[in-house]
Every structure is written in structure tokens, then in C-alpha cells.
LOPA-896024 format. One record per atom (N, C-alpha, C, O): residue in one letter; z, x, y. Coordinates in steps of 0.02 Angstrom, whole numbers, padded with zeros to 5 digits, always signed. Layout:
BEGIN
aZXY
...
end
This chain:
BEGIN
m-05471+01089+00783
m-05497+01156+00787
m-05443+01199+00818
m-05406+01175+00862
d-05438+01261+00797
d-05385+01304+00823
d-05400+01325+00895
d-05456+01316+00920
v-05349+01354+00927
v-05355+01372+00999
v-05410+01423+01011
v-05450+01415+01057
a-05415+01475+00969
a-05466+01526+00979
a-05536+01496+00972
a-05581+01513+01011
a-05546+01452+00924
a-05611+01420+00915
a-05628+01376+00975
a-05684+01376+00999
f-05578+01339+00999
f-05590+01295+01057
f-05608+01337+01119
f-05653+01318+01157
l-05574+01393+01128
l-05589+01436+01186
l-05659+01466+01179
l-05695+01470+01229
a-05679+01487+01119
a-05747+01513+01110
a-05799+01460+01125
a-05849+01475+01158
l-05788+01399+01103
l-05835+01345+01116
l-05835+01326+01190
l-05887+01306+01217
t-05778+01331+01223
t-05775+01317+01295
t-05817+01368+01334
t-05853+01349+01380
l-05813+01432+01315
l-05855+01483+01348
l-05929+01471+01334
l-05970+01477+01379
a-05946+01453+01272
a-06015+01438+01255
a-06039+01378+01295
a-06096+01377+01320
h-05997+01327+01302
h-06014+01267+01342
h-06029+01287+01414
h-06078+01263+01443
a-05987+01329+01444
a-05998+01351+01513
a-06063+01389+01520
a-06100+01379+01569
n-06079+01433+01472
n-06142+01470+01474
n-06202+01423+01468
n-06252+01432+01502
f-06198+01374+01423
f-06253+01326+01416
f-06264+01288+01481
f-06321+01279+01502
r-06210+01266+01514
r-06215+01228+01576
r-06248+01269+01632
r-06289+01243+01670
r-06229+01334+01636
r-06258+01377+01687
r-06334+01383+01678
r-06370+01396+01726
r-06357+01375+01617
r-06429+01381+01602
r-06464+01313+01597
r-06521+01309+01576
g-06429+01260+01616
g-06459+01194+01617
g-06454+01157+01550
g-06484+01104+01543
g-06417+01184+01502
g-06409+01151+01438
g-06343+01115+01433
g-06305+01112+01481
f-06331+01087+01375
f-06269+01051+01364
f-06245+01062+01292
f-06285+01057+01245
l-06182+01078+01285
l-06152+01086+01219
l-06091+01041+01217
l-06042+01051+01254
r-06094+00991+01174
r-06037+00945+01167
r-05984+00977+01123
r-05999+01000+01068
r-05924+00978+01148
r-05869+01005+01108
r-05814+00953+01106
r-05798+00920+01156
n-05785+00947+01048
n-05732+00899+01037
n-05681+00933+00992
n-05698+00952+00936
g-05621+00941+01015
g-05571+00978+00978
g-05539+00943+00919
g-05499+00973+00884
g-05555+00880+00907
g-05524+00845+00852
g-05449+00838+00864
g-05426+00841+00921
r-05411+00829+00811
r-05339+00818+00817
r-05298+00882+00811
r-05237+00879+00813
g-05331+00938+00803
g-05293+01000+00795
g-05257+01003+00729
g-05283+00978+00678
f-05199+01033+00728
f-05163+01045+00665
f-05116+00988+00645
f-05080+00995+00595
l-05115+00934+00682
l-05068+00880+00668
l-05083+00846+00601
l-05137+00819+00591
f-05037+00849+00556
f-05041+00813+00492
f-05106+00825+00455
f-05134+00779+00426
g-05130+00886+00456
g-05193+00902+00421
g-05254+00878+00458
g-05309+00878+00430
g-05246+00856+00520
g-05302+00828+00558
g-05360+00876+00566
g-05417+00854+00567
l-05346+00940+00573
l-05399+00990+00581
l-05446+00989+00521
l-05507+00987+00530
v-05419+00990+00462
v-05460+00991+00402
v-05501+00926+00397
v-05561+00929+00384
l-05469+00870+00407
l-05504+00806+00402
l-05557+00798+00456
l-05612+00775+00442
d-05539+00816+00518
d-05587+00809+00573
d-05647+00856+00566
d-05702+00838+00587
n-05637+00914+00536
n-05693+00961+00527
n-05743+00934+00476
n-05799+00959+00473
l-05724+00885+00436
l-05770+00854+00388
l-05808+00795+00418
l-05851+00767+00385
d-05791+00777+00479
d-05822+00719+00512
d-05862+00742+00573
d-05832+00760+00624
p-05929+00743+00568
p-05969+00767+00624
p-05963+00725+00687
p-05982+00749+00741
l-05938+00664+00683
l-05928+00623+00743
l-05864+00643+00780
l-05858+00632+00840
k-05816+00673+00744
k-05754+00695+00776
k-05757+00768+00796
k-05729+00787+00848
t-05789+00809+00756
t-05795+00881+00772
t-05867+00901+00760
t-05883+00929+00707
p-05911+00889+00808
p-05982+00904+00798
p-05999+00978+00800
p-06053+00998+00779
v-05953+01018+00826
v-05964+01090+00829
v-05902+01124+00801
v-05846+01108+00820
t-05912+01171+00755
t-05856+01209+00728
t-05874+01283+00729
t-05931+01302+00741
v-05824+01323+00718
v-05833+01395+00716
v-05832+01418+00643
v-05788+01399+00605
a-05882+01458+00625
a-05886+01486+00557
a-05891+01561+00563
a-05919+01587+00611
m-05864+01596+00513
m-05866+01669+00515
m-05895+01697+00451
m-05881+01672+00396
v-05936+01748+00458
v-05964+01782+00400
v-05929+01849+00393
v-05923+01887+00441
g-05905+01863+00332
g-05867+01923+00321
g-05907+01982+00296
g-05882+02038+00295
r-05969+01971+00276
r-06010+02027+00252
r-06084+02009+00260
r-06102+01950+00257
a-06125+02059+00269
a-06197+02048+00277
a-06229+02049+00208
a-06242+02103+00181
d-06241+01991+00180
d-06268+01985+00113
d-06304+01919+00107
d-06279+01868+00131
p-06362+01916+00075
p-06398+01853+00068
p-06358+01798+00035
p-06367+01739+00050
d-06313+01815-00010
d-06272+01764-00043
d-06223+01731+00005
d-06205+01673-00005
v-06202+01767+00057
v-06157+01738+00106
v-06192+01685+00147
v-06164+01631+00159
i-06253+01699+00168
i-06290+01649+00207
i-06304+01587+00165
i-06303+01531+00191
k-06318+01597+00101
k-06330+01540+00056
k-06267+01499+00048
k-06268+01438+00055
s-06211+01532+00034
s-06149+01494+00022
s-06124+01460+00085
s-06093+01407+00081
g-06137+01489+00143
g-06114+01458+00205
g-06151+01395+00223
g-06120+01346+00243
f-06216+01395+00216
f-06257+01338+00239
f-06272+01287+00184
f-06288+01230+00200
y-06269+01306+00121
y-06290+01261+00068
y-06240+01203+00061
y-06179+01215+00059
p-06263+01141+00056
p-06218+01083+00055
p-06169+01082-00004
p-06115+01054+00002
k-06188+01111-00060
k-06142+01111-00118
k-06094+01169-00117
k-06052+01176-00162
n-06098+01213-00066
n-06052+01268-00059
n-06007+01255+00002
n-05972+01204+00004
r-06006+01298+00051
r-05963+01290+00109
r-05988+01236+00157
r-05947+01204+00191
d-06052+01224+00159
d-06081+01168+00197
d-06063+01170+00271
d-06039+01120+00298
w-06075+01227+00304
w-06059+01232+00375
w-06092+01179+00418
w-06064+01159+00469
l-06151+01156+00398
l-06188+01108+00439
l-06171+01035+00422
l-06195+00989+00456
l-06130+01024+00372
l-06111+00957+00350
l-06173+00914+00337
l-06188+00868+00375
q-06206+00929+00283
q-06264+00890+00263
q-06243+00833+00215
q-06193+00839+00180
k-06281+00780+00216
k-06269+00725+00170
k-06275+00751+00099
k-06320+00789+00082
g-06227+00731+00056
g-06226+00755-00013
g-06185+00819-00020
g-06179+00846-00075
g-06157+00843+00035
g-06117+00903+00033
g-06043+00888+00023
g-06025+00842-00012
i-06001+00928+00055
i-05928+00923+00044
i-05896+00863+00079
i-05839+00846+00063
s-05931+00832+00126
s-05901+00776+00164
s-05935+00710+00148
s-05997+00705+00146
d-05895+00660+00136
d-05922+00592+00125
d-05932+00555+00191
d-05954+00497+00191
k-05916+00588+00247
k-05923+00556+00312
k-05991+00567+00344
k-06007+00537+00396
v-06032+00609+00315
v-06099+00623+00342
v-06145+00567+00320
v-06152+00553+00260
q-06177+00535+00368
q-06218+00477+00354
q-06291+00492+00340
q-06322+00459+00299
s-06320+00542+00374
s-06392+00550+00367
s-06420+00620+00370
s-06476+00631+00347
f-06384+00669+00396
f-06414+00734+00408
f-06427+00773+00343
f-06381+00786+00305
v-06490+00791+00333
v-06511+00834+00278
v-06568+00877+00304
v-06613+00852+00338
d-06567+00941+00288
d-06623+00985+00306
d-06653+01012+00241
d-06630+01063+00215
d-06703+00977+00216
d-06734+00996+00152
d-06766+01065+00155
d-06764+01102+00106
h-06797+01082+00212
h-06829+01148+00218
h-06777+01204+00212
h-06787+01252+00175
l-06723+01197+00248
l-06670+01247+00245
l-06642+01252+00174
l-06632+01307+00148
n-06630+01195+00142
n-06602+01195+00075
n-06649+01228+00025
n-06627+01262-00022
q-06714+01219+00033
q-06763+01253-00010
q-06759+01329-00002
q-06762+01366-00051
l-06753+01351+00060
l-06746+01423+00073
l-06681+01450+00043
l-06680+01504+00014
l-06627+01412+00049
l-06562+01433+00021
l-06565+01437-00055
l-06537+01483-00085
e-06599+01390-00086
e-06607+01392-00159
e-06651+01451-00179
e-06642+01480-00233
a-06700+01468-00137
a-06743+01525-00152
a-06703+01590-00153
a-06716+01633-00195
i-06656+01597-00107
i-06613+01657-00108
i-06575+01662-00174
i-06571+01715-00204
a-06548+01605-00196
a-06507+01605-00256
a-06547+01621-00319
a-06520+01646-00368
s-06612+01606-00318
s-06652+01615-00379
s-06697+01677-00378
s-06729+01692-00428
e-06699+01713-00321
e-06743+01771-00315
e-06706+01835-00336
e-06655+01852-00306
p-06730+01870-00387
p-06697+01932-00409
p-06714+01994-00368
p-06675+02041-00366
d-06771+01994-00334
d-06793+02053-00296
d-06757+02056-00229
d-06762+02010-00188
q-06720+02111-00217
q-06679+02117-00157
q-06720+02114-00093
q-06699+02082-00044
q-06778+02146-00091
q-06819+02145-00030
q-06844+02074-00015
q-06846+02054+00044
k-06862+02037-00066
k-06883+01967-00056
k-06824+01925-00033
k-06832+01880+00009
r-06765+01938-00060
r-06705+01902-00039
r-06690+01914+00035
r-06672+01868+00072
l-06698+01977+00056
l-06687+01993+00127
l-06739+01959+00171
l-06722+01936+00226
a-06801+01955+00148
a-06853+01921+00187
a-06837+01846+00193
a-06845+01817+00247
i-06815+01815+00139
i-06796+01745+00141
i-06736+01735+00187
i-06733+01686+00225
s-06689+01781+00185
s-06631+01778+00229
s-06653+01780+00302
s-06625+01744+00344
g-06703+01821+00318
g-06730+01823+00386
g-06762+01757+00405
g-06754+01734+00462
e-06798+01726+00359
e-06827+01659+00372
e-06773+01608+00387
e-06780+01566+00432
i-06719+01611+00348
i-06664+01564+00359
i-06633+01574+00428
i-06621+01526+00464
q-06621+01636+00446
q-06591+01650+00511
q-06635+01624+00568
q-06611+01594+00615
t-06700+01636+00562
t-06747+01611+00613
t-06746+01535+00616
t-06744+01506+00670
w-06748+01503+00558
w-06748+01430+00555
w-06684+01401+00586
w-06686+01354+00626
v-06626+01430+00567
v-06562+01405+00593
v-06559+01412+00669
v-06534+01367+00703
l-06583+01468+00695
l-06583+01477+00768
l-06633+01432+00802
l-06618+01403+00854
d-06693+01425+00774
d-06745+01382+00803
d-06723+01309+00805
d-06742+01272+00851
q-06684+01287+00756
q-06660+01219+00755
q-06596+01210+00796
q-06570+01154+00802
a-06571+01264+00824
a-06509+01265+00865
a-06449+01240+00824
a-06405+01206+00851
y-06448+01258+00760
y-06391+01240+00717
y-06332+01286+00729
y-06275+01268+00716
q-06345+01345+00755
q-06293+01395+00761
q-06302+01435+00825
q-06358+01448+00847
i-06246+01454+00854
i-06245+01498+00912
i-06213+01563+00888
i-06152+01565+00879
p-06252+01616+00879
p-06222+01678+00853
p-06180+01712+00906
p-06203+01726+00962
i-06118+01726+00888
i-06072+01762+00932
i-06043+01818+00890
i-06013+01805+00837
f-06050+01880+00912
f-06020+01935+00876
f-05955+01955+00909
f-05952+01965+00969
e-05903+01959+00869
e-05838+01978+00895
e-05806+02022+00843
e-05795+02001+00786
e-05791+02083+00861
e-05757+02129+00816
e-05695+02155+00851
e-05700+02197+00896
p-05636+02129+00832
p-05575+02145+00870
p-05543+02212+00853
p-05486+02224+00871
q-05580+02256+00820
q-05551+02319+00801
q-05592+02377+00830
q-05652+02370+00842
a-05558+02432+00840
a-05593+02493+00862
a-05575+02548+00813
a-05520+02550+00787
f-05623+02592+00800
f-05613+02646+00752
f-05629+02713+00785
f-05675+02717+00826
a-05591+02763+00768
a-05603+02831+00793
a-05592+02880+00736
a-05552+02867+00691
a-05626+02935+00739
a-05618+02987+00688
a-05623+03055+00723
a-05657+03063+00773
a-05589+03103+00694
a-05593+03172+00720
a-05663+03199+00709
a-05698+03175+00664
p-05685+03247+00748
p-05753+03275+00741
p-05767+03305+00672
p-05825+03310+00652
y-05716+03325+00636
y-05727+03356+00570
y-05729+03304+00513
y-05739+03322+00455
v-05720+03240+00530
v-05727+03187+00479
v-05801+03170+00475
v-05831+03149+00524
k-05831+03180+00418
k-05903+03170+00408
k-05916+03113+00360
k-05875+03099+00316
g-05972+03080+00368
g-05994+03029+00321
g-05965+02959+00333
g-05979+02913+00294
l-05927+02950+00386
l-05900+02884+00401
l-05958+02839+00423
l-05998+02858+00466
a-05962+02781+00394
a-06016+02733+00410
a-05985+02664+00420
a-05926+02653+00406
f-06026+02618+00443
f-06003+02550+00456
f-06052+02500+00425
f-06113+02509+00428
e-06024+02447+00396
e-06065+02393+00369
e-06094+02353+00428
e-06072+02361+00485
a-06142+02310+00413
a-06174+02270+00466
a-06125+02226+00503
a-06136+02209+00561
v-06071+02206+00472
v-06022+02164+00505
v-05966+02203+00539
v-05919+02174+00564
g-05972+02270+00540
g-05925+02311+00577
g-05869+02343+00537
g-05832+02383+00564
r-05862+02326+00473
r-05809+02357+00433
r-05827+02429+00418
r-05885+02445+00406
p-05776+02473+00420
p-05791+02543+00403
p-05803+02551+00328
p-05774+02516+00287
s-05846+02597+00313
s-05861+02614+00243
s-05840+02687+00233
s-05866+02732+00266
f-05794+02699+00187
f-05767+02766+00176
f-05795+02799+00113
f-05772+02852+00094
y-05845+02769+00081
y-05870+02794+00018
y-05896+02866+00022
y-05888+02904-00026
n-05926+02885+00077
n-05955+02953+00084
n-05916+02998+00131
n-05943+03048+00155
v-05854+02982+00146
v-05815+03021+00194
v-05791+03086+00162
v-05769+03089+00104
w-05797+03139+00201
w-05772+03205+00181
w-05749+03241+00243
w-05769+03224+00299
l-05709+03292+00234
l-05682+03330+00290
l-05714+03398+00293
l-05714+03435+00244
a-05742+03415+00350
a-05771+03481+00360
a-05715+03531+00376
a-05660+03511+00396
a-05729+03593+00367
a-05679+03644+00384
a-05662+03639+00458
a-05706+03627+00500
h-05599+03648+00473
h-05578+03646+00543
h-05518+03691+00555
h-05493+03695+00611
end
């Protein structure tokens, strides 16, 4: 795991300990000879990893958690042959429902169910980090931001000044 990921997990570990919990972190072999990639596929060597979502969209949550896609949770039958037993059938059913549901409001509702399930099962520790800051002059109008913090310039216009 890279240095930034290890530091983030170290801080999470310290916060868990202060509250009476425990978070096992294991850095794997790092970047030596592709060790990072191989160790991230083995839940016994790297039981906790850092994942990032680049946009707020139901398809992103599906592709991140689904075993046949990015497989962040390393489920049996997914991208790693080193996983011996872990499968979450309930989560996978919800993920498949997102992929097959055409109605956007229903997709968002299913996405909310997935987020609740993932948090309730303690599969993920949500950490928001946005390393950028944005500023605009008072006459810049219509500047908006996506849910993940990226600026959206589609409706930007300049008022008289």
C-alpha cells in the first residue's frame, strides 16, 4: 500500500483505538517487485485498502463493490483467486438491482440501501478528502460543484462588473 494510504489507515486506527475499537492494518510489501498489486489481492496480507470514488453515480458504487468489477471487498468469485470464503449475497443482489433498474429515482434509493448496508457491516470507513480549493470573483455566476467536489462550469456566466 502506498505511503498516503498507510498514513490514512494509521490515523483511522488511532481513532478506532481511542473509541475502544480495533482496526487491523497491514501494509503488505509496498511497491517492491509488484508486491503492492499482488498483496492487495490477498485479504490475509492486506485486509484493509484505500479506495476512491471519482463521481457520485449509482454505477460507480456498483462497479466498486461488485465482485466481477473492481471488487473492493475481495469477494470469492471476484478478481482474486486468493479469497477463500467471503461472499455477501445481499450486497450483490442490491448491486445487480442498480445495474438492471432504469428508473433514476429507484437507482438512487437502491444506492442509499447499499451505502447503509456497507456501513452497517463495517465494510468501509468513509473519509472525505478534497485537496483542492476553488475561488471565484463575485461577478462569476452559476458556478456549482458535483457531490464529490469537482467544479461544474456548465452554467457559468459573468455578470457586468
